[in-house]
DSSP file (Angstrom, degrees, kcal/mol; ACC not computed):
  #  RESIDUE AA STRUCTURE BP1 BP2  ACC     N-H-->O    O-->H-N    N-H-->O    O-->H-N    TCO  KAPPA ALPHA  PHI   PSI    X-CA   Y-CA   Z-CA
    1    1 A M              0   0    0      0, 0.0     2,-0.4     0, 0.0     0, 0.0   0.000 360.0 360.0 360.0 128.9   85.7   78.3   99.6
    2    2 A T        -     0   0    0      1,-0.0     2,-0.5     0, 0.0     0, 0.0  -0.748 360.0-131.9 -92.8 144.2   83.4   81.2   98.9
    3    3 A R        -     0   0    0     -2,-0.4     2,-0.3    35,-0.1    36,-0.0  -0.782  23.0-123.2 -93.1 130.4   83.4   84.1  101.2
    4    4 A K        -     0   0    0     -2,-0.5     2,-0.4     1,-0.1    -1,-0.0  -0.557  19.5-129.6 -80.4 135.3   80.0   85.2  102.2
    5    5 A T        -     0   0    0     -2,-0.3    33,-0.2    33,-0.1    32,-0.1  -0.688  23.0-133.2 -80.2 131.6   79.1   88.8  101.5
    6    6 A R        -     0   0    0     31,-2.6     2,-0.1    -2,-0.4    72,-0.1  -0.582  23.5-108.4 -87.6 150.5   77.8   90.6  104.5
    7    7 A P        -     0   0    0      0, 0.0    72,-2.6     0, 0.0     2,-0.6  -0.487  26.9-133.3 -74.1 147.9   74.7   92.7  104.2
    8    8 A I  E     -a   79   0A   0     70,-0.2     2,-0.3    -2,-0.1    72,-0.2  -0.922  24.0-168.2-107.7 118.9   75.2   96.4  104.4
    9    9 A S  E     -a   80   0A   0     70,-2.9    72,-3.3    -2,-0.6     2,-0.4  -0.791   5.1-150.3-107.8 150.1   72.7   98.2  106.6
   10   10 A W  E     -a   81   0A   0     -2,-0.3     2,-0.5    70,-0.2    72,-0.2  -0.929  18.1-127.0-122.8 140.1   72.1  101.9  106.9
   11   11 A I    >>  -     0   0    0     70,-2.2     4,-2.2    -2,-0.4     3,-1.1  -0.753  38.3-122.6 -74.0 128.4   71.0  104.2  109.8
   12   12 A V  H 3> S+     0   0    0     -2,-0.5     4,-2.2     1,-0.3     5,-0.2   0.838 109.2  51.8 -50.0 -44.7   68.1  106.0  108.0
   13   13 A A  H 3> S+     0   0    0      1,-0.2     4,-2.0     2,-0.2    -1,-0.3   0.870 109.3  50.9 -65.1 -32.8   69.5  109.5  108.6
   14   14 A A  H <> S+     0   0    0     -3,-1.1     4,-2.5    67,-0.2    -2,-0.2   0.905 110.3  49.0 -70.9 -40.9   72.8  108.4  107.1
   15   15 A L  H  X S+     0   0    0     -4,-2.2     4,-1.9     2,-0.2    -2,-0.2   0.871 109.4  53.0 -64.7 -35.6   71.1  107.0  104.0
   16   16 A K  H  < S+     0   0    0     -4,-2.2     4,-0.2    -5,-0.2    -2,-0.2   0.908 113.4  42.7 -61.8 -43.3   69.1  110.2  103.6
   17   17 A E  H >< S+     0   0    0     -4,-2.0     3,-1.6     1,-0.2     4,-0.5   0.904 111.1  55.4 -64.9 -41.9   72.2  112.2  103.7
   18   18 A F  H >< S+     0   0    0     -4,-2.5     3,-1.6     1,-0.3    -2,-0.2   0.861  98.9  61.6 -60.5 -37.6   74.0  109.8  101.4
   19   19 A Q  T 3< S+     0   0    0     -4,-1.9    -1,-0.3     1,-0.3    -2,-0.2   0.596  97.2  60.3 -68.8  -9.0   71.3  110.2   98.8
   20   20 A T  T <  S+     0   0    0     -3,-1.6    -1,-0.3    -4,-0.2    -2,-0.2   0.593  83.0 103.3 -88.1 -14.1   72.1  113.9   98.5
   21   21 A F  S <  S-     0   0    0     -3,-1.6     2,-0.1    -4,-0.5    -3,-0.0  -0.235  89.1 -90.2 -66.6 158.5   75.7  113.2   97.4
   22   22 A P     >  -     0   0    0      0, 0.0     4,-2.6     0, 0.0     3,-0.4  -0.412  38.7-111.5 -65.8 148.6   76.5  113.6   93.7
   23   23 A E  H  > S+     0   0    0      1,-0.2     4,-2.3     2,-0.2     5,-0.2   0.900 115.6  52.3 -45.9 -54.5   76.0  110.4   91.6
   24   24 A G  H  > S+     0   0    0      1,-0.2     4,-1.4     2,-0.2    -1,-0.2   0.850 109.7  47.3 -57.1 -38.5   79.6  109.9   90.9
   25   25 A A  H  > S+     0   0    0     -3,-0.4     4,-2.5     2,-0.2     5,-0.2   0.931 110.2  53.8 -70.6 -42.7   80.7  110.1   94.6
   26   26 A R  H  X S+     0   0    0     -4,-2.6     4,-2.6     1,-0.2    -2,-0.2   0.903 106.5  51.5 -60.2 -36.4   77.9  107.7   95.6
   27   27 A S  H  X S+     0   0    0     -4,-2.3     4,-1.5    -5,-0.2    -1,-0.2   0.893 109.9  48.7 -67.4 -35.5   79.1  105.1   93.1
   28   28 A I  H  X S+     0   0    0     -4,-1.4     4,-1.9    -3,-0.2    -1,-0.2   0.882 112.6  49.4 -67.6 -39.3   82.7  105.3   94.4
   29   29 A F  H  X S+     0   0    0     -4,-2.5     4,-2.8     1,-0.2     5,-0.2   0.927 109.9  50.8 -65.9 -42.6   81.4  105.0   98.1
   30   30 A L  H  X S+     0   0    0     -4,-2.6     4,-2.0     1,-0.2    -1,-0.2   0.844 108.5  52.0 -67.7 -30.8   79.2  102.0   97.2
   31   31 A T  H  X S+     0   0    0     -4,-1.5     4,-1.8     2,-0.2    -1,-0.2   0.936 111.7  46.0 -64.8 -49.4   82.1  100.3   95.5
   32   32 A A  H  X S+     0   0    0     -4,-1.9     4,-1.9     1,-0.2    10,-0.3   0.907 113.4  49.8 -61.8 -45.1   84.2  100.8   98.6
   33   33 A L  H  X S+     0   0    0     -4,-2.8     4,-2.5     1,-0.2    -1,-0.2   0.872 109.3  52.0 -62.2 -38.7   81.3   99.6  100.9
   34   34 A T  H  X S+     0   0    0     -4,-2.0     4,-1.2     2,-0.2    -1,-0.2   0.849 105.9  54.0 -69.4 -32.3   80.9   96.5   98.8
   35   35 A M  H  <>S+     0   0    0     -4,-1.8     5,-2.8     2,-0.2    -1,-0.2   0.893 110.3  47.3 -65.1 -40.6   84.6   95.6   99.1
   36   36 A A  H ><5S+     0   0    0     -4,-1.9     3,-1.6     1,-0.2    -2,-0.2   0.912 108.9  53.7 -66.6 -39.4   84.2   95.8  102.9
   37   37 A A  H 3<5S+     0   0    0     -4,-2.5   -31,-2.6     1,-0.3    -1,-0.2   0.811 108.0  51.9 -65.7 -25.8   81.1   93.6  102.7
   38   38 A E  T 3<5S-     0   0    0     -4,-1.2    -1,-0.3   -33,-0.2    -2,-0.2   0.452 126.6-101.2 -89.9  -1.1   83.1   91.1  100.8
   39   39 A G  T < 5S+     0   0    0     -3,-1.6    -3,-0.2     1,-0.3    -2,-0.1   0.477  88.5 109.6  98.0   0.8   85.9   91.1  103.4
   40   40 A G      < -     0   0    0     -5,-2.8     2,-0.4    -6,-0.2    -1,-0.3  -0.180  61.6-125.3 -97.2-170.2   88.2   93.3  101.5
   41   41 A K        -     0   0    0     -3,-0.1     2,-0.1    -2,-0.1    -8,-0.1  -0.967  13.3-136.9-145.7 124.7   89.4   97.0  102.0
   42   42 A S    >   -     0   0    0     -2,-0.4     3,-1.6   -10,-0.3   -10,-0.0  -0.434  24.1-119.7 -77.4 155.6   89.2   99.8   99.6
   43   43 A D  T 3  S+     0   0    0      1,-0.3    -1,-0.1    -2,-0.1   -11,-0.0   0.787 114.3  54.1 -64.3 -23.4   92.2  102.1   99.3
   44   44 A I  T 3  S+     0   0    0     14,-0.1    15,-1.5     2,-0.0     2,-0.5   0.404  91.3  88.5 -92.6   3.3   90.0  105.0  100.4
   45   45 A A  E <   +B   58   0A   0     -3,-1.6    13,-0.2    13,-0.2    11,-0.0  -0.867  51.5 166.4-102.6 131.3   88.8  103.3  103.6
   46   46 A K  E     -B   57   0A   0     11,-2.6    11,-3.4    -2,-0.5    -3,-0.0  -0.983  42.9 -85.7-141.3 155.1   90.9  103.8  106.8
   47   47 A P  E     -B   56   0A   0      0, 0.0     2,-0.8     0, 0.0     9,-0.3  -0.288  40.4-127.2 -55.8 142.3   90.3  103.2  110.5
   48   48 A M    >   -     0   0    0      7,-3.2     3,-1.2     4,-0.2     7,-0.2  -0.871  28.6-129.7 -94.1 108.0   88.5  106.0  112.2
   49   49 A H  T 3  S+     0   0    0     -2,-0.8     4,-0.0     1,-0.2     7,-0.0  -0.243  83.8  20.2 -67.5 144.5   90.6  106.9  115.2
   50   50 A G  T 3  S+     0   0    0      1,-0.0    -1,-0.2     0, 0.0     3,-0.1   0.454 100.5  91.0  85.0   0.2   89.1  107.3  118.6
   51   51 A M  S <  S-     0   0    0     -3,-1.2    -2,-0.1     1,-0.3     2,-0.1   0.389  93.7-106.5-108.6   1.9   86.0  105.2  117.8
   52   52 A G    >   -     0   0    0     -4,-0.1     3,-0.9     3,-0.1    -1,-0.3  -0.243  56.7 -42.1  90.6 171.6   87.2  101.7  118.8
   53   53 A S  T 3  S+     0   0    0      1,-0.2    21,-0.2    -2,-0.1     3,-0.1  -0.387 120.6  29.6 -74.2 149.7   88.2   98.9  116.5
   54   54 A G  T 3  S+     0   0    0      1,-0.2    19,-3.4    19,-0.1     2,-0.6   0.567  82.1 121.5  82.7   7.2   86.2   98.1  113.4
   55   55 A V  E <   - C   0  72A   0     -3,-0.9    -7,-3.2    17,-0.2     2,-0.3  -0.923  43.5-170.6-105.7 116.8   85.0  101.7  112.8
   56   56 A M  E     -BC  47  71A   0     15,-2.9    15,-2.8    -2,-0.6     2,-0.5  -0.740  14.6-153.9-109.5 147.2   86.0  102.8  109.3
   57   57 A E  E     -BC  46  70A   0    -11,-3.4   -11,-2.6    -2,-0.3     2,-0.6  -0.983   1.4-159.9-123.5 131.5   86.0  106.0  107.5
   58   58 A I  E     -BC  45  69A   0     11,-3.2    11,-2.0    -2,-0.5     2,-0.5  -0.939  14.5-168.5-104.1 120.7   85.9  106.5  103.8
   59   59 A A  E     - C   0  68A   0    -15,-1.5     9,-0.2    -2,-0.6    -2,-0.0  -0.939   6.3-179.5-116.0 127.8   87.0  109.9  102.8
   60   60 A L  E     - C   0  67A   0      7,-2.9     7,-2.8    -2,-0.5     2,-0.6  -0.919  20.7-153.7-135.2 109.2   86.5  111.2   99.3
   61   61 A P  E     - C   0  66A   0      0, 0.0     2,-0.5     0, 0.0     5,-0.3  -0.708  26.6-179.6 -73.2 124.6   87.5  114.5   97.8
   62   62 A F  E >   - C   0  65A   0      3,-2.5     3,-2.5    -2,-0.6     2,-0.1  -0.973  52.1 -49.5-133.6 119.8   85.0  115.0   95.0
   63   63 A K  T 3  S-     0   0    0     -2,-0.5     0, 0.0     1,-0.3     0, 0.0  -0.368 122.9 -23.0  50.6-118.8   85.0  118.0   92.7
   64   64 A S  T 3  S+     0   0    0     -2,-0.1    -1,-0.3    -3,-0.1     2,-0.2   0.500 127.9  72.9 -98.1  -2.7   85.1  121.0   95.2
   65   65 A D  E <   -C   62   0A   0     -3,-2.5    -3,-2.5    -5,-0.0     2,-0.4  -0.574  68.1-136.7-109.4 169.6   83.7  119.1   98.2
   66   66 A A  E     -CD  61  87A   0     21,-0.8    21,-3.2    -5,-0.3     2,-0.4  -0.998  21.7-166.6-122.4 128.1   84.9  116.5  100.6
   67   67 A F  E     -CD  60  86A   0     -7,-2.8    -7,-2.9    -2,-0.4     2,-0.4  -0.888   2.2-165.7-119.1 152.3   82.5  113.7  101.5
   68   68 A R  E     -CD  59  85A   0     17,-2.8    17,-2.3    -2,-0.4     2,-0.4  -0.991   8.1-169.9-135.0 140.1   82.8  111.1  104.3
   69   69 A V  E     -CD  58  84A   0    -11,-2.0   -11,-3.2    -2,-0.4     2,-0.5  -0.998  11.5-158.7-130.1 133.8   81.0  107.9  105.0
   70   70 A I  E     +CD  57  83A   0     13,-3.0    12,-1.8    -2,-0.4    13,-1.4  -0.925  17.5 172.6-111.8 125.1   81.5  106.2  108.5
   71   71 A F  E     -CD  56  81A   0    -15,-2.8   -15,-2.9    -2,-0.5     2,-0.4  -0.967  25.0-140.5-137.3 158.7   80.8  102.5  108.8
   72   72 A A  E     -CD  55  80A   0      8,-2.6     8,-2.0    -2,-0.3     3,-0.3  -0.951  11.1-175.8-116.8 129.4   81.3   99.8  111.5
   73   73 A V  E    S+     0   0A   0    -19,-3.4   -18,-0.1    -2,-0.4   -19,-0.1   0.451  74.4  64.8-105.2   1.7   82.4   96.4  110.5
   74   74 A Q  E     +     0   0A   0    -20,-0.5     2,-0.5   -21,-0.2    -1,-0.2  -0.217  69.5 105.3-119.8  46.6   82.2   94.7  113.9
   75   75 A L  E >  S- D   0  78A   0      3,-0.7     3,-1.0    -3,-0.3    -3,-0.1  -0.846  93.6 -63.3-123.2  95.9   78.4   94.8  114.7
   76   76 A G  T 3  S-     0   0    0     -2,-0.5    -1,-0.1     1,-0.2    38,-0.0  -0.332  97.2 -38.9  67.2-146.2   76.8   91.5  114.3
   77   77 A D  T 3  S+     0   0    0     -3,-0.1    -1,-0.2     2,-0.1     2,-0.2   0.481 118.9  81.9 -91.7  -5.7   76.8   90.0  110.8
   78   78 A E  E <  S- D   0  75A   0     -3,-1.0    -3,-0.7   -72,-0.1     2,-0.6  -0.623  74.0-130.9-105.5 158.8   76.2   93.3  109.1
   79   79 A I  E     -a    8   0A   0    -72,-2.6   -70,-2.9    -2,-0.2     2,-0.5  -0.951  32.1-152.8-102.3 129.1   78.2   96.2  108.0
   80   80 A W  E     -aD   9  72A   0     -8,-2.0    -8,-2.6    -2,-0.6     2,-0.8  -0.872  10.9-150.3-108.5 122.0   76.5   99.3  109.4
   81   81 A V  E     +aD  10  71A   0    -72,-3.3   -70,-2.2    -2,-0.5   -10,-0.3  -0.847  21.0 176.1 -89.4 117.0   76.8  102.7  107.8
   82   82 A V  E     +     0   0A   0    -12,-1.8     2,-0.3    -2,-0.8   -11,-0.2   0.704  57.3   8.3 -96.5 -26.4   76.4  105.0  110.7
   83   83 A H  E     - D   0  70A   0    -13,-1.4   -13,-3.0   -69,-0.1     2,-0.3  -0.993  48.1-175.8-158.6 145.1   77.0  108.4  109.1
   84   84 A A  E     + D   0  69A   0     -2,-0.3     2,-0.3   -15,-0.2   -15,-0.2  -0.984  22.8 158.6-140.2 136.1   77.5  110.1  105.8
   85   85 A F  E     - D   0  68A   0    -17,-2.3   -17,-2.8    -2,-0.3     2,-0.6  -0.997  41.5-120.3-159.9 153.7   78.2  113.9  105.5
   86   86 A R  E     - D   0  67A   0     -2,-0.3     2,-0.8   -19,-0.2   -19,-0.2  -0.857  33.3-135.4 -95.8 123.1   79.7  116.5  103.2
   87   87 A K  E     - D   0  66A   0    -21,-3.2   -21,-0.8    -2,-0.6     8,-0.0  -0.684  17.8-169.1 -84.9 117.1   82.6  118.2  104.9
   88   88 A K        +     0   0    0     -2,-0.8     2,-0.2   -23,-0.1    -1,-0.2   0.940  62.0  75.9 -73.3 -47.4   82.2  121.8  104.4
   89   89 A S        -     0   0    0      1,-0.2    -2,-0.0     2,-0.1   -23,-0.0  -0.444  49.8-173.7 -72.2 134.8   85.6  123.0  105.6
   90   90 A T        +     0   0    0     -2,-0.2     2,-0.6   -25,-0.0    -1,-0.2   0.478  61.2 104.2 -99.7  -4.1   88.4  122.4  103.3
   91   91 A Q  S    S-     0   0    0      2,-0.1     3,-0.1     3,-0.0    -2,-0.1  -0.675  91.0 -23.9 -77.4 112.8   90.7  123.7  106.2
   92   92 A G  S    S-     0   0    0     -2,-0.6     0, 0.0     1,-0.2     0, 0.0   0.282  71.1 -98.5  67.9 165.8   92.4  120.7  107.7
   93   93 A I  S    S+     0   0    0      2,-0.1    -1,-0.2     0, 0.0     2,-0.1   0.404  75.7 127.4-104.3   3.3   91.4  117.1  107.7
   94   94 A K        -     0   0    0     -3,-0.1     3,-0.0     1,-0.1    -3,-0.0  -0.340  61.3-126.1 -60.3 132.6   89.8  117.1  111.3
   95   95 A T        -     0   0    0      1,-0.1     5,-0.1    -2,-0.1    -1,-0.1  -0.719  36.1-103.2 -79.2 131.8   86.3  115.8  111.4
   96   96 A P    >>  -     0   0    0      0, 0.0     4,-1.8     0, 0.0     3,-0.7  -0.158  25.8-119.9 -53.6 144.7   84.1  118.5  113.1
   97   97 A K  H 3> S+     0   0    0      1,-0.2     4,-2.9     2,-0.2     5,-0.2   0.870 112.3  56.4 -53.7 -42.2   83.1  117.7  116.8
   98   98 A R  H 3> S+     0   0    0      1,-0.2     4,-1.6     2,-0.2    -1,-0.2   0.848 107.9  48.1 -64.7 -31.5   79.5  117.6  116.1
   99   99 A E  H <> S+     0   0    0     -3,-0.7     4,-2.1     2,-0.2    -1,-0.2   0.872 111.6  49.9 -70.5 -40.5   80.0  114.9  113.5
  100  100 A I  H  X S+     0   0    0     -4,-1.8     4,-2.8     2,-0.2     5,-0.2   0.942 111.9  48.8 -62.1 -50.5   82.2  112.9  115.9
  101  101 A D  H  X S+     0   0    0     -4,-2.9     4,-2.2     1,-0.2    -2,-0.2   0.885 110.9  49.9 -60.2 -40.3   79.5  113.2  118.7
  102  102 A L  H  X S+     0   0    0     -4,-1.6     4,-2.3    -5,-0.2    -1,-0.2   0.919 111.8  48.0 -65.3 -44.7   76.8  112.1  116.2
  103  103 A I  H  X S+     0   0    0     -4,-2.1     4,-2.5     1,-0.2     5,-0.2   0.940 112.3  49.4 -63.1 -46.3   78.9  109.0  115.1
  104  104 A K  H  X S+     0   0    0     -4,-2.8     4,-2.2     1,-0.2    -1,-0.2   0.887 111.6  48.6 -61.7 -40.6   79.6  108.1  118.7
  105  105 A D  H  X S+     0   0    0     -4,-2.2     4,-2.0    -5,-0.2    -1,-0.2   0.900 113.4  46.9 -68.4 -38.9   75.9  108.4  119.7
  106  106 A R  H  X S+     0   0    0     -4,-2.3     4,-2.0     2,-0.2    -2,-0.2   0.857 112.6  49.4 -75.4 -32.4   74.8  106.2  116.7
  107  107 A L  H  X S+     0   0    0     -4,-2.5     4,-2.5    -5,-0.2    -1,-0.2   0.904 110.6  50.6 -65.7 -39.6   77.4  103.6  117.4
  108  108 A K  H  X S+     0   0    0     -4,-2.2     4,-2.1    -5,-0.2    -2,-0.2   0.928 112.3  46.6 -65.7 -43.7   76.4  103.4  121.0
  109  109 A R  H  X S+     0   0    0     -4,-2.0     4,-2.1     1,-0.2    -1,-0.2   0.892 113.0  49.8 -70.8 -33.7   72.7  103.0  120.1
  110  110 A L  H  X S+     0   0    0     -4,-2.0     4,-2.4     2,-0.2    -1,-0.2   0.913 108.9  51.6 -66.6 -38.9   73.6  100.3  117.4
  111  111 A K  H  < S+     0   0    0     -4,-2.5     4,-0.3     1,-0.2    -1,-0.2   0.915 110.2  49.3 -65.9 -37.6   75.7   98.4  119.9
  112  112 A E  H >< S+     0   0    0     -4,-2.1     3,-1.0     1,-0.2    -1,-0.2   0.904 111.5  49.7 -63.3 -40.4   72.7   98.4  122.4
  113  113 A M  H 3< S+     0   0    0     -4,-2.1    -1,-0.2     1,-0.2    -2,-0.2   0.854 107.0  55.2 -67.1 -33.6   70.4   97.2  119.8
  114  114 A S  T 3<        0   0    0     -4,-2.4    -1,-0.2     1,-0.2    -2,-0.2   0.382 360.0 360.0 -88.7   9.6   72.7   94.3  118.7
  115  115 A R    <         0   0    0     -3,-1.0    -1,-0.2    -4,-0.3    -2,-0.1   0.454 360.0 360.0 -77.5 360.0   73.0   92.8  122.1
């Protein structure tokens, strides 16, 4: 039985931000997203707490920065990348509140669209 690879869709703003990431970081993220699309799970992807089930975060320390990509696996047939950002603070692992609010807002709009 072949498993169907799900399409990966991007919120435009998330894709724009993602395109500013260094090439090496992008390639690692794309590998992790492809694994998710194929029904697997990358070692660097973990559930994002407080966002409901099916919302995953890929956290990548890369050179001197930390990058994050947030995606939802339970929205229709697609995997949705809802946010990508460079985490400025190296202090602590907590995601800044403005990023959390942005993710929640984008998830809400996607859920409304997919009804």
